C-alpha positions as CSV (number, residue, x, y, z in Angstrom):
1,X,0.0,0.0,0.0
2,X,1.2,3.5,-0.8
3,X,0.3,4.8,2.5
4,X,1.2,7.8,4.5
5,X,2.9,5.6,7.1
6,X,5.6,4.7,4.6
7,X,6.5,8.4,4.3
8,X,7.4,8.6,7.9
9,X,5.7,11.8,8.9
10,X,6.2,13.8,5.7
11,X,2.6,13.3,4.8
12,X,-0.1,14.4,7.1
13,X,-3.9,13.7,7.3
14,X,-5.8,17.0,6.9
15,X,-8.9,17.8,8.9
16,X,-11.6,20.0,7.5
17,X,-10.2,20.3,3.9
18,X,-12.6,17.9,2.2
19,X,-14.9,20.6,0.7
20,X,-12.1,22.7,-0.6
21,X,-10.1,19.7,-1.7
22,X,-12.0,18.1,-4.5
23,X,-13.3,20.2,-7.3
24,X,-13.8,23.4,-5.3
25,X,-13.6,26.7,-7.0
26,X,-10.6,28.9,-6.1
27,X,-11.2,31.4,-3.4
28,X,-11.6,35.0,-4.5
29,X,-8.2,36.3,-5.5
30,X,-6.7,32.8,-5.8
31,X,-4.9,31.4,-8.7
32,X,-6.7,29.3,-11.3
33,X,-5.9,25.9,-12.6
34,X,-5.7,27.3,-16.1
35,X,-2.6,29.1,-15.3
36,X,-0.3,26.1,-15.6
37,X,3.0,27.2,-17.2
38,X,5.6,25.1,-19.0
39,X,8.6,23.9,-17.0
40,X,11.8,25.7,-18.0
41,X,14.3,23.4,-19.9
42,X,16.4,21.4,-17.5
43,X,13.9,22.0,-14.7
44,X,11.2,19.8,-13.2
45,X,10.7,17.4,-16.1
46,X,14.4,16.4,-16.1
47,X,14.1,15.7,-12.4
48,X,10.8,14.0,-13.0
49,X,12.5,11.5,-15.3
50,X,15.2,10.8,-12.8
51,X,17.9,13.0,-14.4
52,X,19.5,15.9,-12.7
53,X,18.7,19.3,-14.1
54,X,21.1,20.4,-16.8
55,X,22.0,23.7,-15.2
56,X,20.8,25.7,-12.2
57,X,17.9,27.8,-13.5
58,X,15.2,29.7,-11.9
59,X,13.0,27.3,-9.9
60,X,9.5,26.8,-11.4
61,X,6.8,28.4,-9.3
62,X,3.7,26.3,-8.7
63,X,0.4,28.2,-8.2
64,X,-2.3,27.6,-5.6
65,X,-4.9,25.2,-6.9
66,X,-2.6,23.8,-9.6
67,X,-2.9,20.1,-10.2
68,X,0.5,18.3,-10.2
69,X,2.2,15.0,-9.9
70,X,4.1,14.5,-6.7
71,X,6.9,11.9,-6.1
72,X,8.2,10.3,-3.0
73,X,11.2,7.9,-3.1
74,X,9.4,4.6,-2.8
75,X,6.0,5.6,-4.1
76,X,4.6,6.0,-7.6
77,X,3.9,9.5,-9.0
78,X,0.7,10.6,-7.3
79,X,-1.8,13.4,-8.4
80,X,-2.0,16.3,-5.9
81,X,-3.2,19.8,-5.8
82,X,-1.1,22.8,-4.6
83,X,-2.9,24.5,-1.7
84,X,-2.4,27.3,0.8
85,X,-1.4,25.6,4.1
86,X,-3.5,26.2,7.2
87,X,-2.0,27.2,10.6
88,X,-1.5,23.5,11.6
89,X,0.3,22.7,8.4
90,X,2.6,25.7,8.8
91,X,3.7,24.3,12.2
92,X,5.1,21.2,10.5
93,X,8.8,21.4,9.7
94,X,9.5,22.4,6.1
95,X,12.0,24.5,4.2
96,X,11.5,27.8,2.5
97,X,10.5,27.1,-1.1
98,X,8.7,23.8,-0.2
99,X,5.3,23.5,-1.8
100,X,2.2,22.4,0.2
101,X,0.1,19.8,-1.6
102,X,-3.0,17.8,-0.8
103,X,-3.1,14.3,-2.5
104,X,-6.1,13.2,-4.5
105,X,-7.8,9.9,-3.7
106,X,-6.1,9.3,-0.4
107,X,-8.3,10.7,2.4
108,X,-6.9,14.2,2.2
109,X,-3.3,13.3,2.9
110,X,-0.9,16.2,2.5
111,X,2.8,17.0,2.5
112,X,5.4,19.7,2.0
113,X,7.2,18.9,-1.2
114,X,10.4,20.1,-2.8
115,X,9.5,21.8,-6.1
116,X,11.8,19.4,-8.1
117,X,9.6,16.5,-6.9
118,X,6.5,18.1,-8.6
119,X,5.5,18.1,-12.3
120,X,2.5,19.8,-13.8
121,X,-0.3,17.3,-14.2
122,X,-0.8,17.8,-17.9
123,X,2.9,17.6,-18.6
124,X,3.4,14.4,-16.7
125,X,0.2,12.7,-17.7
126,X,1.5,10.6,-20.6
127,X,4.3,9.1,-18.4
128,X,2.8,8.9,-14.9
129,X,-0.9,7.9,-15.7
130,X,0.2,4.5,-16.9
131,X,0.6,3.2,-13.3
132,X,-1.8,0.2,-13.0
133,X,-2.6,0.5,-9.3
134,X,-6.4,1.0,-8.7
135,X,-5.6,3.6,-6.0
136,X,-3.5,5.6,-8.4
137,X,-6.1,5.3,-11.1
138,X,-8.8,6.5,-8.7
139,X,-6.7,9.5,-7.7
140,X,-6.1,10.3,-11.4
141,X,-9.9,10.2,-11.9
142,X,-10.4,12.5,-8.9
143,X,-7.8,15.0,-10.3
144,X,-9.4,15.0,-13.7
145,X,-12.8,15.6,-12.2
146,X,-11.5,18.5,-10.2
147,X,-9.9,20.0,-13.3
148,X,-13.2,19.5,-15.3
149,X,-15.2,21.1,-12.4
150,X,-12.9,24.2,-12.5
151,X,-13.4,24.6,-16.2
152,X,-17.2,24.3,-15.9
153,X,-17.2,27.0,-13.2
154,X,-15.3,29.3,-15.5
155,X,-11.9,28.9,-13.8
156,X,-10.1,27.7,-16.9
157,X,-9.4,29.3,-20.2
């Protein structure tokens, strides 16, 4: 099982985030899912494929409500959504520049992630959506439904 326990504390169970987690419209003034930007050459995609970035470049910035793929060492790439952390999540040890994500299809598990362990959902889809696990496939379905709901509510372009 790709469970939070195997991540030894780096993933936490969220309380009270259910309604805003799946398919909720961004809060007023928040970023939209439709603002996904390409990863600079040598950036996140190189890291996503296991290669080191070609040269140090400006780190890609992920925006709130963006759907991404997140990768832990022993786990498959997993769909997640970039979120604003709450007060409890801010108390958990993390580094400046870490990105707060909530995972799809896994009871609102969340984690602080290094940006080089994240890939925009659309860019990583062809590679990472092939995983056969039912849990991963359910999480992918949830992520797609959230993206579709955002577009139906006028959040996408």
